[in-house]
N, C-alpha and C positions, 0 to 999 in steps of 0.2 A: 694297390697294396691289399693284402688280405690279413686283417687284424681280427683276432678273436676277442671281442669285447664282452661276451656273456660271462657273468660272474655269479653262477648259482652259489648259494651259501647254506651251510648247515645250521648256522646259528648267528645271532648278532654278535658283533665285536663288543666285548665288555669295556666300558669306559670308566676310568677311575679318576676321581678328584675333580676339582673345579679351580685349580690353581690359576693365578693371575697371568695375563698376557701383558707384555711390556708395551706401553704406548710410546711411539716415537713420532717425530714431527710435531704438529700442533695438537693441543687437546681437542677432543671432539665429543659431541653428544652422541649417545648410543642410538641405535636404530629404533628403539622402543620395543617393549615386550608385549604390548597389548594387541599386536597384529591389527593396528588401526588402518592400514593402507587398503586400497581397493583390491590388492592382489595378495591378501594375507592367506588365502586358502590354497592348499596343495593342489597343483595342477593348473593354476591360473597363471597367466603371463604377467610380467612386471608392468606397473603403471608407468608408461613411457611418455605420457602426454602432459605431465605436470611441470611446474617451473623447475629450472635447473638452478637451485639455490640451496642454501643451508649447509650443514656440516655432514660430511660423509666419512664413515669409517671404512677403511680398506684393510681387512685382516688377512695376513699371510705369514709364512714362516721363513722367507728368504732375506735374512739380514744383509747378505752380500749384494742384494739387488736394491737396497734402500736408496742409494745415490741415484741410480738411473730412474727409479720410480719417482724420486723427488723432482728430477728434471722434467719428467713427463707430467707430473702433477702441476708444476709451475706453468708448463705450456698450456695445460687444460684450463687452469684457473685464470690465465691471461685472456682466454677466450670467454670464460664464464666468471665474471667478477663477483657474482653473488654466491659462489660456492667455495667451500674450503674442504680439503681432503687430508685426513691424517692416516698414516700407516700405523697399523697395530701389529707389531711383529713379535713372535715368540719363537724359541728354538723348535726345530722340527719335531723332536720327541714330545715336547710339551703340547705342541699344536695337535699332534695325533691323539693325545689323551684328553685334552680339555676343550678343544675348539668347539666341538658340537654343542656342549652344554652352554658355553659362553655365548655362542652365536644365537642359539635357540632362546636363551634368556634375554636377548636384546641388548647385551652390554657392548658388543662390538659387531662389526661386519655387515654394513649395508651392502658392500661388495666384499665377497670372501672367496676363498679357494679351498679345495680339498685335494688330498692325495688320491690318486687312482686306486681303486680296489675297495677295501673294507670301509675306509672313512667316507668315500663318496657314496657308497651304498647306504651307509648308516645315515648320512645327511639327507639323502633323498627320502629314505624311510621316515625320517623325523619331520619331513615337510619343509625343510629349510630353503630348497631351491625353487625359485620362480621358473615357470615353464618358458623356455626361450624358443620353442619350436617354430612359432609363427612370427618371430621378430626379424627385422632386416639385418641384424648383426651377423646372422649365420651366413649370409652371402659373402662375407669377407674371409671365410675359412675354407680350407680344403676338406671336403666332406669325409674322405677316407681317414683323415688324421684326427677327427674329433669324436669317433665312435665311443671312446672311453667316457665321454660325458653324456652318453645316451643310456636310457633304461626304458624297456618296454615301449620302444618307439617314440619316446619323448626326449627332447634335447634339454636336459636340465642345466648342464654346465658346458663350458668351453675350455677344453685342455689347451693351455697356452704354450707350454713347453713341449718339445719333442726331442727326446734324448735317445741315445743308443747304448744299451747295456751290453756292450761287447768290447773285445780288446781294441785298443788304439795301437797304431803301429808307427815305428820309425822307418819311413819309406827308404831313406838312404841306406840304412843298415841292411834291410831286406834285399834291396837291389844289388848291394855289394856281394851277396851270396847267391844271386841269380833268381830271386823271387820277385817277379814283376806283377803277378796276378794272385789273388787269393786262391788258396787250394780249394779244389771242388769236392774232395772226399777226405775220409779219415787218413788213408795212407798218405795222401798229399800233405796233410797237416803235420803228420809225424816226420815226413821227409823234410819239410820246411824247418821244423824244430832241429832236426839233426844237422842240417846245413848251417844253421846259426851256431849251434853248439860246437861244430867242427871249426868254426872261425874264431872260437875263443870268447864268444858272447853268450849271454843268458837268453834263451829263446823267449821265456815268459816270466815277467815280474808279476808275482801274484801275492796279494796281501792276505795270505791264509790265516794270519793271526787275528784278523777282524772279521767275524762271521758276516757282518753287514756288507762289507766290501768284497769279501771272498765269494759271497753268494751271487755276484753279478755273472761270474763265469758259469755258474750252475744254469742260468737261463739258456745260454747257448748250447750247453752240453746236453740238455734234455729236449731242445726244441724239435729235433728230428727223430730222436730215439723213442719218444713217448707215443703210445698208440692213439692219443687224441690231444687236441690243443688245450683242453681243460684238465691236464694231467695233475696239476697241484690241487685243484679243487677236489678231484677224485681221491687223491691221497688223504686229504683232510676228512672226506666223508667215509673213508674205508673201502671204497670201491677198488682203488689201486693200493698197492703196498710197496714199500722200499725193497721188499724181497721178491718182487716181480722180476721177470727176465729183463724187461727193458731198463729197469732201474739198476739192476746188477750189471748190465752191459755198460751203462754210464759210469758206474763205479770202477769197472775194469779199465775203462778208458782213462779215468783219472789216474789209475795205477800206472798206465803206460806213459802218462805225462810226468811222472816223478822225476826222471832225469833232466827234464827240460825247464823246471822251475829253478829259482835261485837257491842258494844254501838256506836251510832252515825256513822253508816257505810257510810252515804252519805257525811260525813264531814271528812273522813279518807283519808289521802294521802298514797302513797305506802310505804314510809319508816316506819311509825308506824305499818302498817299491816305486813311488813316483820319482824319487831322487835317482834311483838306478836307471830308470827309463830316460829321464831328462839328461843324464850324463852320457847317454849313448852306450850304456853297458847292457841294456836289454832291448831286444827287438820289439817286444810287445809289452804293454801294460794291460793286464787282464781285468780291467774294471769297465770303463765306459767313456763316452764322449764328454761327460761332465767333468772329467779330470784334465781336459786339454788346457784349460786356463792355468791350472795349478802347475803343470809341467812347463808351460811357457814361463811362468813366474820363477821357476827354478832354473831357467837358462836354456831350455831346449830350443835349438835353432833349426833343426831338420824338418822336412815336410812330414806332417802327420796324416796318416790314413786310418782306416778301420777295416777289420775283418772278423768273422766269427768262425769258430771251428765247425766244420761240417762232419758230423760223426758217423755218417752213413755213406753208401755209394752215391755218386753224383746223381744218378737217375732216380734215387729214392729220397732225395732232399726236398722237403716241402717248403723250407724257408732258407733264405740267404743269411739272415741275421735277426737281431733282437732289438726292439725299440720299446719306448715307453712314453705314453702321452699323459702328462700330469699337470699339476698346478691348475686344477679345474676351476675356472672363474665362474661365479654365479651371483645373482642378485637375491638378497634375503627376502623371503616372503613376509617376515616380520618388520621389515624396514618401513619407516614412515617417510622415507626420502628416496623412493625407488627411481623416480625420474632422473635424479642427479646421479645415482649409482649406475643406472643403465647407460646414461650419457657418457660416463667415464669408461665403462666397459666398451662402449662403441668406439671411444677415442683410442683406447689401447689396441683395438682391433683394426685400426687403420693401418694399411701396409707400411706407411712411412714410420709411424710410431712403433709398430711391432718390430720393424727393422732396427730402430734405435735401441730397443730393448735387447734384441737378439745380438747385435754387434757389440753392445756394451757388456753382455754377460757371456758371450761365446756359446750361446745355446740356440739351436734351431727352434723355430716356432711353427705353429699350425696355420697361421694366417697366410692366405694366398698372396702371390706376387710380391713377396718380400725380397729385397736385394741384400745379399750378404756381402758386406765389405770386409768383414773379418776373414783373413786368409784361410784359417782352419775350417770355418763354417762353409766357405765357398768350396774348398777342396773336398769336403765330405758331404755336400748337399745332395750329391747323386743318390745317397742312401735314402732320401725322402721318397724316391721313386721305386726302391727295391722292395722285394717281397719279404717283409719282416713280421715276426710274431711279437705281439705285445708281451712284454716280459712276464713269463709265467709265475715267477716267485711271488708276484704281487697278487696272485689269486688266493694265496693263503690268508685266512682271517685270524688264525690262531698262531701267534708268533712262536709258541713252544713247538708246534708241529713243524713250522717252517724251519726253525733252528735245528730240529732233529734231523730233518731230511738233508739240509745243507751241511750239517756237522758230519754226516756220514761221508761226504766227499772229502772234507778236511781230514777225517780220520784215516781214510785210505792213503792220501798223500803222506800222512804222518807215519804210515807203516802197517796199519791194520789191513786185513784181507777184506775184499769186497763183501764177502759173506758175513764176516764178523761185524763190519760197520753197518750193513743192512739190517741185521738182526737187532743190533743195539738201537738203531733209529726206530725201527718198527715197534720195539717194545715201548719206547716213550710215546709214540703216536697212538698205539693201542690204548694206553692208559688215559691219554687225553680224550680220545673218542668215547671211552667208557665212562668218563667222569661227568 
């Protein structure tokens, strides 16, 4: 796989507030703010040779994973009776804005996670991550899948989840219209959409009314059009612009897709789009693998696959699709209980335990030799070997700039000309760059 993990930044992400994180499971002592451990300095490895005992705080944002983590914690503490682990969970938006200060302050997070991109970079810069480069735990991971947890040649964190930010597919519906393989170029993509439309179905259910979910399609639309893999970083620094030819080409392709979305796509939230797909009314749900569980819960019974639009000629395509490595696990340099935190990290990294997590959450993981019992994970695990680009939208560190660029695509689907949408977006971006 060829992942672009470099994330040059124009400025640090501004963090606001220090709102509380909700403690779940048992109460726990904080990791300590005094940096009293042997590995409290940036760049040093975690103290792995201490006793596995005491209270460990595990800070993350995935409330939907609370139950499976609780089971894994029970299994771990059954082996290590002198340790207790509490999950400290907050909503993802709160975690993005408050976790750095809370973890640095020593209130939570002997073991903690970060989102790929700006939050990970900020947490590394703040000295929160102990250096895992020379630890044995790295041997349990597929090297190509954990580059998002590396910076300047140092492995600070271990991305645990590996998701695909690209459309998921109703394989039965596509086969019924003669589509058995993903299209290899833009003409083929439009031909596929036309075949589905001619059969009386919606080619692509797209939640254009929610910019956060609408933006997943943006990843795939720019992955082969852009002149470099760090296209979003360069939009943010001003080196690239939404009025550049490659971005206008992308907007014109969104314009070509107008007939192939559902009615009122720019007013559609993610739940109705999921429902449309689950009921067999749409061939594709243009979000990502992370919505497979949701559509199963809505009653989808057909085989699910994945594909990404190839917006260029087949021989010009650099990437087959889009992936994202996130939920970057790390040991807190300020923790006074690093040995136990590292031991639990090592436990989560065992293939059997990582498989328990993956199959319970219907998410691929970066741990090697995991067996996927979940039918959807098994059916799509071939994508772990494909040439995918790490989702470019997470290169943005300024959400206003990201929203402006992605809103241009929504505006075009809503009826604006590509030129109008590009000019409007670039005006916002220019103001942000100059401020």
